KOLNUKE-166596 format. One record per residue: residue number from 1; x, y, z of N, C-alpha, C, O in turn; residue in three letters. Coordinates in pm, whole numbers, plus 50000, padded with zeros to 5 digits. Layout:
KOLNUKE-166596
+-----+-------+-------+-------+-------+-------+-------+-------+-------+-------+-------+-------+-------+------+
! pos !  n.px !  n.py !  n.pz ! ca.px ! ca.py ! ca.pz !  c.px !  c.py !  c.pz !  o.px !  o.py !  o.pz ! code !
+-----+-------+-------+-------+-------+-------+-------+-------+-------+-------+-------+-------+-------+------+
! NUM !     X !     Y !     Z !     X !     Y !     Z !     X !     Y !     Z !     X !     Y !     Z !  ALA !
...
+-----+-------+-------+-------+-------+-------+-------+-------+-------+-------+-------+-------+-------+------+
This chain:
KOLNUKE-166596
+-----+-------+-------+-------+-------+-------+-------+-------+-------+-------+-------+-------+-------+------+
! pos !  n.px !  n.py !  n.pz ! ca.px ! ca.py ! ca.pz !  c.px !  c.py !  c.pz !  o.px !  o.py !  o.pz ! code !
+-----+-------+-------+-------+-------+-------+-------+-------+-------+-------+-------+-------+-------+------+
!   1 ! 75049 ! 01653 ! 27229 ! 75155 ! 01745 ! 27197 ! 75112 ! 01836 ! 27105 ! 75086 ! 01804 ! 26989 !  MET !
!   2 ! 75104 ! 01936 ! 27141 ! 75061 ! 02098 ! 27038 ! 75093 ! 02093 ! 26933 ! 75205 ! 02055 ! 26900 !  ALA !
!   3 ! 74975 ! 02144 ! 26824 ! 75011 ! 02102 ! 26703 ! 75044 ! 02270 ! 26660 ! 75132 ! 02301 ! 26580 !  ASN !
!   4 ! 74965 ! 02356 ! 26721 ! 74980 ! 02503 ! 26640 ! 75145 ! 02577 ! 26733 ! 75190 ! 02548 ! 26844 !  ILE !
!   5 ! 75187 ! 02659 ! 26648 ! 75322 ! 02725 ! 26676 ! 75291 ! 02806 ! 26834 ! 75364 ! 02780 ! 26930 !  LYS !
!   6 ! 75203 ! 02880 ! 26842 ! 75176 ! 02968 ! 26926 ! 75180 ! 02880 ! 27053 ! 75244 ! 02906 ! 27154 !  SER !
!   7 ! 75074 ! 02735 ! 27025 ! 75103 ! 02606 ! 27153 ! 75197 ! 02549 ! 27214 ! 75211 ! 02506 ! 27328 !  ALA !
!   8 ! 75266 ! 02553 ! 27113 ! 75388 ! 02506 ! 27135 ! 75524 ! 02602 ! 27230 ! 75618 ! 02568 ! 27303 !  GLU !
!   9 ! 75480 ! 02702 ! 27191 ! 75554 ! 02835 ! 27252 ! 75520 ! 02849 ! 27391 ! 75605 ! 02886 ! 27472 !  LYS !
!  10 ! 75386 ! 02820 ! 27429 ! 75356 ! 02835 ! 27569 ! 75368 ! 02691 ! 27612 ! 75422 ! 02691 ! 27722 !  ARG !
!  11 ! 75342 ! 02580 ! 27575 ! 75439 ! 02464 ! 27647 ! 75551 ! 02484 ! 27682 ! 75591 ! 02457 ! 27795 !  ALA !
!  12 ! 75659 ! 02562 ! 27547 ! 75782 ! 02585 ! 27635 ! 75779 ! 02699 ! 27748 ! 75867 ! 02698 ! 27834 !  ARG !
!  13 ! 75725 ! 02751 ! 27749 ! 75692 ! 02901 ! 27857 ! 75674 ! 02873 ! 28024 ! 75722 ! 02928 ! 28123 !  ILE !
!  14 ! 75561 ! 02737 ! 28002 ! 75554 ! 02719 ! 28068 ! 75619 ! 02595 ! 28182 ! 75602 ! 02563 ! 28300 !  ALA !
!  15 ! 75709 ! 02550 ! 28058 ! 75805 ! 02478 ! 28121 ! 75906 ! 02545 ! 28235 ! 75915 ! 02523 ! 28356 !  LYS !
!  16 ! 75980 ! 02635 ! 28146 ! 76011 ! 02724 ! 28239 ! 76036 ! 02811 ! 28344 ! 76131 ! 02833 ! 28419 !  VAL !
!  17 ! 75897 ! 02863 ! 28326 ! 75831 ! 02870 ! 28463 ! 75828 ! 02802 ! 28557 ! 75879 ! 02834 ! 28664 !  ARG !
!  18 ! 75747 ! 02658 ! 28529 ! 75784 ! 02597 ! 28648 ! 75900 ! 02569 ! 28676 ! 75901 ! 02509 ! 28783 !  THR !
!  19 ! 75977 ! 02580 ! 28644 ! 76093 ! 02527 ! 28677 ! 76140 ! 02646 ! 28761 ! 76162 ! 02620 ! 28880 !  LEU !
!  20 ! 76155 ! 02734 ! 28733 ! 76175 ! 02897 ! 28842 ! 76135 ! 02903 ! 28934 ! 76201 ! 02919 ! 29037 !  ARG !
!  21 ! 75983 ! 02889 ! 28925 ! 75915 ! 02860 ! 29028 ! 75916 ! 02758 ! 29147 ! 75889 ! 02779 ! 29265 !  ASN !
!  22 ! 75958 ! 02631 ! 29077 ! 75983 ! 02509 ! 29166 ! 76120 ! 02594 ! 29267 ! 76112 ! 02613 ! 29388 !  THR !
!  23 ! 76228 ! 02629 ! 29188 ! 76341 ! 02670 ! 29234 ! 76331 ! 02790 ! 29345 ! 76404 ! 02787 ! 29443 !  SER !
!  24 ! 76265 ! 02864 ! 29330 ! 76203 ! 03009 ! 29441 ! 76149 ! 02934 ! 29568 ! 76173 ! 02966 ! 29684 !  ARG !
!  25 ! 76079 ! 02838 ! 29528 ! 75970 ! 02770 ! 29672 ! 76059 ! 02699 ! 29728 ! 76047 ! 02685 ! 29850 !  LYS !
!  26 ! 76166 ! 02639 ! 29666 ! 76261 ! 02551 ! 29756 ! 76383 ! 02671 ! 29818 ! 76427 ! 02668 ! 29933 !  SER !
!  27 ! 76408 ! 02736 ! 29751 ! 76518 ! 02831 ! 29820 ! 76452 ! 02909 ! 30014 ! 76516 ! 02942 ! 30113 !  SER !
!  28 ! 76286 ! 02908 ! 29982 ! 76238 ! 02970 ! 30057 ! 76225 ! 02899 ! 30203 ! 76224 ! 02933 ! 30321 !  VAL !
!  29 ! 76210 ! 02732 ! 30092 ! 76219 ! 02653 ! 30245 ! 76330 ! 02600 ! 30303 ! 76328 ! 02550 ! 30416 !  LYS !
!  30 ! 76439 ! 02609 ! 30226 ! 76558 ! 02638 ! 30240 ! 76619 ! 02707 ! 30377 ! 76675 ! 02649 ! 30470 !  THR !
!  31 ! 76589 ! 02866 ! 30359 ! 76628 ! 02979 ! 30420 ! 76529 ! 02976 ! 30557 ! 76569 ! 03043 ! 30653 !  ALA !
!  32 ! 76366 ! 02880 ! 30576 ! 76357 ! 02848 ! 30671 ! 76396 ! 02774 ! 30787 ! 76396 ! 02786 ! 30909 !  ILE !
!  33 ! 76442 ! 02668 ! 30668 ! 76462 ! 02566 ! 30752 ! 76616 ! 02586 ! 30860 ! 76642 ! 02552 ! 30975 !  LYS !
!  34 ! 76708 ! 02676 ! 30728 ! 76872 ! 02720 ! 30794 ! 76778 ! 02833 ! 30916 ! 76840 ! 02857 ! 31019 !  ARG !
!  35 ! 76657 ! 02886 ! 30904 ! 76663 ! 02956 ! 31040 ! 76631 ! 02917 ! 31154 ! 76646 ! 02986 ! 31255 !  PHE !
!  36 ! 76562 ! 02756 ! 31152 ! 76484 ! 02711 ! 31237 ! 76673 ! 02636 ! 31316 ! 76731 ! 02657 ! 31423 !  GLU !
!  37 ! 76707 ! 02551 ! 31194 ! 76839 ! 02543 ! 31268 ! 76951 ! 02586 ! 31360 ! 77020 ! 02527 ! 31443 !  ALA !
!  38 ! 76944 ! 02769 ! 31295 ! 77001 ! 02814 ! 31418 ! 76935 ! 02866 ! 31518 ! 77002 ! 02926 ! 31602 !  SER !
!  39 ! 76818 ! 02861 ! 31534 ! 76727 ! 02925 ! 31659 ! 76797 ! 02793 ! 31757 ! 76864 ! 02798 ! 31860 !  LEU !
!  40 ! 76751 ! 02676 ! 31673 ! 76824 ! 02581 ! 31774 ! 76954 ! 02519 ! 31822 ! 76981 ! 02420 ! 31890 !  ALA !
!  41 ! 77027 ! 02615 ! 31761 ! 77196 ! 02618 ! 31813 ! 77148 ! 02734 ! 31914 ! 77170 ! 02708 ! 32032 !  GLU !
!  42 ! 77108 ! 02816 ! 31897 ! 77126 ! 02947 ! 31985 ! 77244 ! 03063 ! 31939 ! 77266 ! 03155 ! 32018 !  GLY !
!  43 ! 77311 ! 03058 ! 31823 ! 77373 ! 03166 ! 31795 ! 77267 ! 03290 ! 31781 ! 77157 ! 03261 ! 31732 !  ASP !
!  44 ! 77293 ! 03430 ! 31822 ! 77217 ! 03537 ! 31808 ! 77233 ! 03579 ! 31701 ! 77134 ! 03594 ! 31629 !  LYS !
!  45 ! 77363 ! 03610 ! 31651 ! 77420 ! 03687 ! 31512 ! 77329 ! 03565 ! 31362 ! 77258 ! 03603 ! 31269 !  GLU !
!  46 ! 77360 ! 03464 ! 31388 ! 77293 ! 03368 ! 31266 ! 77126 ! 03394 ! 31268 ! 77045 ! 03418 ! 31179 !  ASN !
!  47 ! 77118 ! 03384 ! 31370 ! 76950 ! 03385 ! 31362 ! 76923 ! 03517 ! 31310 ! 76841 ! 03519 ! 31218 !  ILE !
!  48 ! 76964 ! 03613 ! 31343 ! 76907 ! 03779 ! 31304 ! 76923 ! 03736 ! 31139 ! 76843 ! 03759 ! 31049 !  GLU !
!  49 ! 77051 ! 03670 ! 31133 ! 77090 ! 03674 ! 30980 ! 77021 ! 03575 ! 30868 ! 77032 ! 03570 ! 30746 !  ALA !
!  50 ! 76950 ! 03504 ! 30956 ! 76900 ! 03424 ! 30864 ! 76766 ! 03448 ! 30854 ! 76718 ! 03437 ! 30741 !  ASN !
!  51 ! 76684 ! 03483 ! 30956 ! 76548 ! 03512 ! 30976 ! 76531 ! 03689 ! 30835 ! 76437 ! 03721 ! 30762 !  PHE !
!  52 ! 76628 ! 03735 ! 30852 ! 76620 ! 03838 ! 30773 ! 76608 ! 03767 ! 30592 ! 76522 ! 03761 ! 30504 !  LYS !
!  53 ! 76751 ! 03727 ! 30613 ! 76735 ! 03646 ! 30483 ! 76574 ! 03558 ! 30445 ! 76505 ! 03592 ! 30348 !  ARG !
!  54 ! 76543 ! 03466 ! 30521 ! 76385 ! 03423 ! 30518 ! 76304 ! 03509 ! 30475 ! 76262 ! 03493 ! 30360 !  ALA !
!  55 ! 76267 ! 03601 ! 30536 ! 76187 ! 03698 ! 30514 ! 76181 ! 03753 ! 30383 ! 76097 ! 03739 ! 30294 !  ILE !
!  56 ! 76311 ! 03835 ! 30389 ! 76346 ! 03836 ! 30197 ! 76320 ! 03774 ! 30130 ! 76292 ! 03824 ! 30021 !  ARG !
!  57 ! 76309 ! 03635 ! 30144 ! 76311 ! 03529 ! 30001 ! 76146 ! 03518 ! 30023 ! 76090 ! 03525 ! 29913 !  LEU !
!  58 ! 76056 ! 03503 ! 30126 ! 75921 ! 03515 ! 30121 ! 75857 ! 03592 ! 30061 ! 75769 ! 03573 ! 29978 !  ILE !
!  59 ! 75902 ! 03692 ! 30103 ! 75918 ! 03813 ! 30026 ! 75842 ! 03839 ! 29862 ! 75737 ! 03877 ! 29810 !  ASP !
!  60 ! 75983 ! 03789 ! 29826 ! 76006 ! 03775 ! 29680 ! 75947 ! 03689 ! 29618 ! 75920 ! 03706 ! 29499 !  LYS !
!  61 ! 75918 ! 03587 ! 29678 ! 75841 ! 03464 ! 29636 ! 75672 ! 03527 ! 29621 ! 75587 ! 03486 ! 29542 !  ALA !
!  62 ! 75663 ! 03602 ! 29691 ! 75518 ! 03637 ! 29710 ! 75508 ! 03771 ! 29539 ! 75428 ! 03789 ! 29447 !  ALA !
!  63 ! 75607 ! 03816 ! 29572 ! 75617 ! 03952 ! 29436 ! 75566 ! 03858 ! 29308 ! 75449 ! 03853 ! 29270 !  THR !
!  64 ! 75658 ! 03798 ! 29259 ! 75666 ! 03708 ! 29189 ! 75561 ! 03613 ! 29166 ! 75555 ! 03560 ! 29054 !  LYS !
!  65 ! 75473 ! 03582 ! 29259 ! 75359 ! 03516 ! 29256 ! 75354 ! 03344 ! 29339 ! 75263 ! 03267 ! 29369 !  GLY !
!  66 ! 75521 ! 03342 ! 29354 ! 75508 ! 03223 ! 29347 ! 75418 ! 03108 ! 29447 ! 75384 ! 02990 ! 29446 !  VAL !
!  67 ! 75405 ! 03234 ! 29533 ! 75322 ! 03203 ! 29659 ! 75249 ! 03262 ! 29694 ! 75302 ! 03373 ! 29700 !  ILE !
!  68 ! 75104 ! 03273 ! 29740 ! 74978 ! 03361 ! 29783 ! 75013 ! 03471 ! 29905 ! 75067 ! 03448 ! 30013 !  HIS !
!  69 ! 74975 ! 03566 ! 29865 ! 75018 ! 03641 ! 29962 ! 74978 ! 03626 ! 30109 ! 75057 ! 03672 ! 30191 !  PRO !
!  70 ! 74894 ! 03582 ! 30142 ! 74825 ! 03535 ! 30256 ! 74922 ! 03443 ! 30348 ! 74949 ! 03443 ! 30468 !  ASN !
!  71 ! 74972 ! 03347 ! 30212 ! 75089 ! 03262 ! 30262 ! 75215 ! 03332 ! 30294 ! 75294 ! 03274 ! 30369 !  VAL !
!  72 ! 75236 ! 03414 ! 30261 ! 75315 ! 03497 ! 30297 ! 75355 ! 03548 ! 30426 ! 75457 ! 03536 ! 30493 !  ARG !
!  73 ! 75214 ! 03627 ! 30444 ! 75219 ! 03715 ! 30599 ! 75218 ! 03591 ! 30698 ! 75262 ! 03593 ! 30813 !  ASN !
!  74 ! 75130 ! 03424 ! 30598 ! 75105 ! 03300 ! 30780 ! 75292 ! 03340 ! 30811 ! 75336 ! 03407 ! 30905 !  ARG !
!  75 ! 75360 ! 03283 ! 30717 ! 75526 ! 03255 ! 30705 ! 75586 ! 03364 ! 30859 ! 75643 ! 03356 ! 30967 !  LYS !
!  76 ! 75517 ! 03467 ! 30759 ! 75592 ! 03590 ! 30851 ! 75612 ! 03596 ! 30984 ! 75711 ! 03611 ! 31055 !  LYS !
!  77 ! 75459 ! 03576 ! 31008 ! 75443 ! 03588 ! 31158 ! 75499 ! 03450 ! 31250 ! 75553 ! 03467 ! 31359 !  ALA !
!  78 ! 75474 ! 03295 ! 31184 ! 75532 ! 03204 ! 31246 ! 75636 ! 03251 ! 31236 ! 75632 ! 03343 ! 31318 !  GLN !
!  79 ! 75767 ! 03253 ! 31173 ! 75856 ! 03301 ! 31183 ! 75907 ! 03451 ! 31295 ! 75962 ! 03441 ! 31404 !  LEU !
!  80 ! 75880 ! 03535 ! 31249 ! 75809 ! 03618 ! 31383 ! 75803 ! 03579 ! 31509 ! 75895 ! 03628 ! 31573 !  ALA !
!  81 ! 75725 ! 03506 ! 31577 ! 75712 ! 03458 ! 31706 ! 75795 ! 03375 ! 31705 ! 75815 ! 03377 ! 31826 !  LYS !
!  82 ! 75874 ! 03286 ! 31662 ! 75970 ! 03222 ! 31683 ! 76100 ! 03274 ! 31725 ! 76159 ! 03232 ! 31824 !  LYS !
!  83 ! 76151 ! 03381 ! 31634 ! 76223 ! 03451 ! 31713 ! 76152 ! 03552 ! 31780 ! 76194 ! 03653 ! 31724 !  LEU !
!  84 ! 76083 ! 03582 ! 31850 ! 76059 ! 03640 ! 31980 ! 76066 ! 03570 ! 32080 ! 76115 ! 03620 ! 32181 !  ASN !
!  85 ! 76027 ! 03455 ! 32080 ! 76030 ! 03307 ! 32184 ! 76147 ! 03303 ! 32225 ! 76184 ! 03278 ! 32339 !  GLN !
!  86 ! 76231 ! 03336 ! 32104 ! 76386 ! 03269 ! 32113 ! 76462 ! 03392 ! 32222 ! 76580 ! 03380 ! 32255 !  ALA !
+-----+-------+-------+-------+-------+-------+-------+-------+-------+-------+-------+-------+-------+------+
């Protein structure tokens, strides 16, 4: 446990940021799963909508520093490749 006030505050802030980052990462994963599920169903409108949502969330997560920019580019390329094959 921290003895100094500033260290206690840093611990609180770290806890809040960890929860926020976990939530953002989870929403990215969920969006990707929804996109892949819509690919399996074959519904064109859902595929496009889910693709755009997944890309938007991936970009937002990278902007906030939750995922590395190279991970963002790799995930976007993988999703675009799946979209083009469909």
